[in-house]
OpenMM code with the backbone's topology and positions (N, CA, C; nanometers):
from openmm import Vec3, app, unit

residues = "UNK UNK UNK UNK UNK UNK UNK UNK UNK UNK UNK UNK UNK UNK UNK UNK UNK UNK UNK UNK UNK UNK UNK UNK UNK UNK UNK UNK UNK UNK UNK UNK UNK UNK UNK UNK UNK UNK UNK UNK UNK UNK UNK UNK UNK UNK UNK UNK UNK UNK UNK UNK UNK UNK UNK UNK UNK UNK UNK UNK UNK UNK UNK UNK UNK UNK UNK UNK UNK UNK UNK UNK UNK UNK UNK UNK UNK UNK UNK UNK UNK UNK UNK UNK".split()
positions = [
    Vec3(-0.9100, -12.9433, 0.7379),
    Vec3(-0.8806, -12.8168, 0.7569),
    Vec3(-0.8149, -12.7408, 0.7803),
    Vec3(-0.6928, -12.6988, 0.7897),
    Vec3(-0.6140, -12.6542, 0.8342),
    Vec3(-0.6312, -12.5308, 0.9707),
    Vec3(-0.5769, -12.4998, 1.0349),
    Vec3(-0.5466, -12.4272, 1.1338),
    Vec3(-0.6399, -12.2804, 1.1097),
    Vec3(-0.5235, -12.2787, 0.9634),
    Vec3(-0.5641, -12.1282, 0.9461),
    Vec3(-0.7452, -12.1101, 0.8979),
    Vec3(-0.7874, -12.1681, 0.8460),
    Vec3(-0.8978, -12.1763, 0.7960),
    Vec3(-0.9914, -12.1636, 0.9302),
    Vec3(-0.9432, -12.2433, 1.0139),
    Vec3(-1.0434, -12.2750, 1.1391),
    Vec3(-1.0396, -12.1169, 1.1946),
    Vec3(-0.9554, -12.0516, 1.2139),
    Vec3(-0.9190, -11.9469, 1.2896),
    Vec3(-0.9764, -11.8181, 1.1504),
    Vec3(-0.9723, -11.8469, 1.1123),
    Vec3(-0.9904, -11.7354, 1.0084),
    Vec3(-1.1572, -11.7368, 1.0198),
    Vec3(-1.1906, -11.8402, 1.0448),
    Vec3(-1.3920, -11.8994, 1.0358),
    Vec3(-1.4283, -11.8311, 1.1695),
    Vec3(-1.3225, -11.8272, 1.2630),
    Vec3(-1.3631, -11.8075, 1.4135),
    Vec3(-1.3755, -11.6303, 1.4044),
    Vec3(-1.2876, -11.5951, 1.3419),
    Vec3(-1.3316, -11.4041, 1.3734),
    Vec3(-1.3957, -11.4127, 1.3074),
    Vec3(-1.4660, -11.2613, 1.3811),
    Vec3(-1.6088, -11.1705, 1.3243),
    Vec3(-1.6093, -11.1186, 1.2558),
    Vec3(-1.7836, -11.1897, 1.2066),
    Vec3(-1.8261, -11.1405, 1.0020),
    Vec3(-1.7687, -10.9810, 1.0285),
    Vec3(-1.8296, -10.9074, 1.1272),
    Vec3(-1.7561, -10.7453, 1.1075),
    Vec3(-1.5849, -10.7450, 1.1061),
    Vec3(-1.5336, -10.8394, 1.1397),
    Vec3(-1.3710, -10.8107, 1.1274),
    Vec3(-1.3558, -10.8457, 0.9499),
    Vec3(-1.3372, -10.8877, 0.9348),
    Vec3(-1.3473, -11.0231, 0.8112),
    Vec3(-1.4305, -10.8929, 0.7137),
    Vec3(-1.5614, -10.8092, 0.7064),
    Vec3(-1.5644, -10.7658, 0.5890),
    Vec3(-1.5350, -10.6714, 0.5725),
    Vec3(-1.4598, -10.6219, 0.7043),
    Vec3(-1.3834, -10.4535, 0.6741),
    Vec3(-1.2282, -10.5229, 0.5696),
    Vec3(-1.1944, -10.6148, 0.6391),
    Vec3(-1.0883, -10.6548, 0.5759),
    Vec3(-1.1013, -10.6775, 0.4020),
    Vec3(-1.1792, -10.6530, 0.3677),
    Vec3(-1.2460, -10.6868, 0.2221),
    Vec3(-1.2464, -10.5729, 0.1801),
    Vec3(-1.2804, -10.4415, 0.2462),
    Vec3(-1.2778, -10.3515, 0.2343),
    Vec3(-1.1697, -10.2600, 0.2025),
    Vec3(-1.1207, -10.3392, 0.3360),
    Vec3(-0.9383, -10.2297, 0.3101),
    Vec3(-0.8506, -10.2838, 0.2617),
    Vec3(-0.8358, -10.3610, 0.1754),
    Vec3(-0.7719, -10.4721, 0.0865),
    Vec3(-0.7995, -10.3367, -0.0539),
    Vec3(-0.9019, -10.3373, -0.1086),
    Vec3(-0.9641, -10.2053, -0.1669),
    Vec3(-0.9381, -10.0812, -0.1904),
    Vec3(-0.9632, -10.0159, -0.0486),
    Vec3(-0.9465, -9.9138, -0.0408),
    Vec3(-0.7131, -9.8578, -0.0067),
    Vec3(-0.7121, -9.9433, -0.0102),
    Vec3(-0.5206, -9.8587, 0.0332),
    Vec3(-0.4683, -9.9105, 0.1276),
    Vec3(-0.4052, -9.8528, 0.1569),
    Vec3(-0.2546, -9.9547, 0.2918),
    Vec3(-0.3423, -9.8863, 0.3862),
    Vec3(-0.3864, -9.7660, 0.4362),
    Vec3(-0.4019, -9.7268, 0.6164),
    Vec3(-0.5111, -9.8067, 0.6393),
    Vec3(-0.6233, -9.8379, 0.5568),
    Vec3(-0.7087, -9.9092, 0.6485),
    Vec3(-0.6568, -10.0324, 0.6616),
    Vec3(-0.5599, -10.1039, 0.4832),
    Vec3(-0.5163, -10.2625, 0.5331),
    Vec3(-0.4398, -10.2181, 0.7222),
    Vec3(-0.3567, -10.1397, 0.7626),
    Vec3(-0.2852, -10.2003, 0.8591),
    Vec3(-0.3920, -10.1633, 0.9862),
    Vec3(-0.4703, -10.0753, 0.9757),
    Vec3(-0.5154, -10.0871, 1.0513),
    Vec3(-0.6855, -10.2571, 1.1254),
    Vec3(-0.7073, -10.2909, 0.9539),
    Vec3(-0.6905, -10.3909, 0.9817),
    Vec3(-0.6587, -10.4885, 1.0781),
    Vec3(-0.5449, -10.5195, 0.9889),
    Vec3(-0.3901, -10.6066, 1.0769),
    Vec3(-0.3891, -10.5869, 1.2193),
    Vec3(-0.3339, -10.4666, 1.2776),
    Vec3(-0.3659, -10.4441, 1.4341),
    Vec3(-0.4904, -10.4748, 1.4973),
    Vec3(-0.6506, -10.4900, 1.4058),
    Vec3(-0.7048, -10.5220, 1.4708),
    Vec3(-0.6940, -10.6962, 1.4841),
    Vec3(-0.7031, -10.7266, 1.3888),
    Vec3(-0.6230, -10.8889, 1.3802),
    Vec3(-0.5756, -10.9457, 1.4601),
    Vec3(-0.4360, -10.9023, 1.4685),
    Vec3(-0.3470, -10.8540, 1.5936),
    Vec3(-0.4213, -10.9058, 1.7005),
    Vec3(-0.4619, -10.7735, 1.7535),
    Vec3(-0.5067, -10.7588, 1.8191),
    Vec3(-0.6484, -10.8841, 1.9412),
    Vec3(-0.7368, -10.9126, 1.8133),
    Vec3(-0.8254, -10.9628, 1.8154),
    Vec3(-0.7344, -11.1580, 1.8494),
    Vec3(-0.6340, -11.1843, 1.7698),
    Vec3(-0.6008, -11.3561, 1.7592),
    Vec3(-0.5365, -11.3120, 1.9566),
    Vec3(-0.4595, -11.2431, 1.9954),
    Vec3(-0.4059, -11.1412, 2.1079),
    Vec3(-0.5066, -11.2120, 2.2164),
    Vec3(-0.5897, -11.1932, 2.2289),
    Vec3(-0.7244, -11.1563, 2.2883),
    Vec3(-0.7138, -11.2454, 2.3121),
    Vec3(-0.7367, -11.3070, 2.2160),
    Vec3(-0.7876, -11.5464, 2.2178),
    Vec3(-0.7006, -11.5807, 2.2363),
    Vec3(-0.5977, -11.5771, 2.2541),
    Vec3(-0.4920, -11.6609, 2.2854),
    Vec3(-0.5156, -11.6393, 2.4201),
    Vec3(-0.4865, -11.5040, 2.5178),
    Vec3(-0.4959, -11.4447, 2.6255),
    Vec3(-0.5891, -11.5446, 2.7098),
    Vec3(-0.6868, -11.5361, 2.6563),
    Vec3(-0.8113, -11.6099, 2.7154),
    Vec3(-0.8002, -11.7526, 2.7702),
    Vec3(-0.7790, -11.8212, 2.5759),
    Vec3(-0.7430, -11.9841, 2.6684),
    Vec3(-0.6649, -11.9790, 2.7301),
    Vec3(-0.5370, -11.9019, 2.7580),
    Vec3(-0.4216, -11.9100, 2.8625),
    Vec3(-0.4720, -11.8444, 3.0271),
    Vec3(-0.6260, -11.8044, 3.0668),
    Vec3(-0.6158, -11.8217, 3.1531),
    Vec3(-0.7545, -11.8923, 3.2402),
    Vec3(-0.7791, -11.9295, 3.0902),
    Vec3(-0.9196, -12.0463, 3.1332),
    Vec3(-0.8235, -12.2270, 3.1806),
    Vec3(-0.7093, -12.2357, 3.1174),
    Vec3(-0.6352, -12.3347, 3.1247),
    Vec3(-0.5209, -12.2987, 3.2728),
    Vec3(-0.5031, -12.1576, 3.2785),
    Vec3(-0.5135, -12.1880, 3.4415),
    Vec3(-0.5762, -12.1659, 3.5382),
    Vec3(-0.7103, -12.1398, 3.5072),
    Vec3(-0.7724, -12.1397, 3.6375),
    Vec3(-0.8437, -12.2864, 3.6435),
    Vec3(-0.8823, -12.3568, 3.5157),
    Vec3(-0.9032, -12.4941, 3.5493),
    Vec3(-0.7503, -12.5910, 3.5876),
    Vec3(-0.6522, -12.5539, 3.6259),
    Vec3(-0.5803, -12.5930, 3.6985),
    Vec3(-0.5281, -12.6073, 3.8623),
    Vec3(-0.6129, -12.4489, 3.8932),
    Vec3(-0.6392, -12.3900, 3.9828),
    Vec3(-0.7305, -12.5158, 4.1235),
    Vec3(-0.6812, -12.5854, 4.1905),
    Vec3(-0.7740, -12.6561, 4.3514),
    Vec3(-0.9370, -12.5658, 4.3633),
    Vec3(-1.0245, -12.6913, 4.3495),
    Vec3(-1.1302, -12.6503, 4.3284),
    Vec3(-1.1411, -12.5409, 4.5020),
    Vec3(-1.0656, -12.6121, 4.6033),
    Vec3(-1.0725, -12.5237, 4.7076),
    Vec3(-1.0649, -12.3498, 4.7191),
    Vec3(-0.9872, -12.3499, 4.6193),
    Vec3(-0.8798, -12.1855, 4.5737),
    Vec3(-0.9939, -12.1398, 4.5265),
    Vec3(-1.0648, -12.2345, 4.4606),
    Vec3(-1.1661, -12.1494, 4.3371),
    Vec3(-1.2959, -12.0738, 4.4101),
    Vec3(-1.2828, -12.1944, 4.4828),
    Vec3(-1.4313, -12.1663, 4.5935),
    Vec3(-1.4238, -12.0214, 4.6557),
    Vec3(-1.2467, -12.0863, 4.7559),
    Vec3(-1.2295, -11.9182, 4.7964),
    Vec3(-1.1807, -11.7716, 4.7088),
    Vec3(-1.2065, -11.8331, 4.6051),
    Vec3(-1.2095, -11.6727, 4.5016),
    Vec3(-1.3698, -11.6334, 4.4772),
    Vec3(-1.4981, -11.7537, 4.5219),
    Vec3(-1.5887, -11.6627, 4.5177),
    Vec3(-1.6031, -11.7595, 4.2897),
    Vec3(-1.5627, -11.8828, 4.2898),
    Vec3(-1.5968, -11.9227, 4.1453),
    Vec3(-1.5830, -12.0592, 4.1191),
    Vec3(-1.7278, -12.0665, 4.0960),
    Vec3(-1.7251, -12.2222, 4.0124),
    Vec3(-1.6730, -12.2951, 3.9247),
    Vec3(-1.6240, -12.3918, 3.9231),
    Vec3(-1.5176, -12.4664, 3.8649),
    Vec3(-1.6301, -12.4341, 3.6983),
    Vec3(-1.7552, -12.4558, 3.6794),
    Vec3(-1.8439, -12.4442, 3.5735),
    Vec3(-1.8900, -12.3345, 3.5249),
    Vec3(-1.7788, -12.1569, 3.5637),
    Vec3(-1.8746, -12.0848, 3.5862),
    Vec3(-1.7011, -12.0305, 3.5203),
    Vec3(-1.6128, -12.0503, 3.4665),
    Vec3(-1.5065, -12.0742, 3.4575),
    Vec3(-1.4584, -11.9612, 3.3328),
    Vec3(-1.5169, -12.0160, 3.2163),
    Vec3(-1.5709, -11.9650, 3.1085),
    Vec3(-1.6654, -11.8410, 3.1000),
    Vec3(-1.7486, -11.8357, 3.1530),
    Vec3(-1.8543, -11.6937, 3.1787),
    Vec3(-1.7436, -11.5803, 3.2503),
    Vec3(-1.6752, -11.6011, 3.3770),
    Vec3(-1.6191, -11.5415, 3.4275),
    Vec3(-1.4920, -11.4870, 3.3218),
    Vec3(-1.4202, -11.5597, 3.2717),
    Vec3(-1.3378, -11.5240, 3.1629),
    Vec3(-1.3699, -11.4347, 3.0623),
    Vec3(-1.4522, -11.4787, 2.9887),
    Vec3(-1.5597, -11.3946, 2.8486),
    Vec3(-1.5916, -11.2349, 2.9653),
    Vec3(-1.6060, -11.2628, 3.0883),
    Vec3(-1.6444, -11.1481, 3.1154),
    Vec3(-1.5124, -11.0339, 3.1299),
    Vec3(-1.4066, -11.0634, 3.1649),
    Vec3(-1.3065, -11.0214, 3.1955),
    Vec3(-1.2497, -10.9460, 3.0458),
    Vec3(-1.2741, -11.0610, 2.9236),
    Vec3(-1.1805, -11.0150, 2.8318),
    Vec3(-1.3057, -10.9381, 2.8150),
    Vec3(-1.4681, -10.8902, 2.8199),
    Vec3(-1.4865, -10.8135, 2.7164),
    Vec3(-1.4857, -10.6646, 2.8118),
    Vec3(-1.3849, -10.6688, 2.9232),
    Vec3(-1.3652, -10.5207, 3.0109),
    Vec3(-1.2677, -10.5443, 2.9291),
    Vec3(-1.1747, -10.5686, 2.8659),
    Vec3(-1.0143, -10.5276, 2.8176),
    Vec3(-1.1051, -10.4391, 2.6393),
    Vec3(-1.1381, -10.5032, 2.5822),
    Vec3(-1.2783, -10.4251, 2.4601),
    Vec3(-1.2560, -10.2828, 2.4589),
] * unit.nanometer
topology = app.Topology()
chain = topology.addChain("A")
for resn in residues:
    res = topology.addResidue(resn, chain)
    for name in ("N", "CA", "C"):
        topology.addAtom(name, app.Element.getBySymbol(name[0]), res)
């Protein structure tokens, strides 16, 4: 499976269904859908970057910030949810 196929399957189902209706209805809806997809991809990329950086941080520094190593993904998901 290619990276694009994998990425497409990771897109929330609601976004995929809107894509199909936008293709049928016209250009304005398509622009909105493309903008939402670009936004979704940016958020997912940013999420992975934050997780990558926090995984590199020393355990002591994480503890000082009140973060357990096992909770990194949950904390980042909470942060990302605030952006939406």
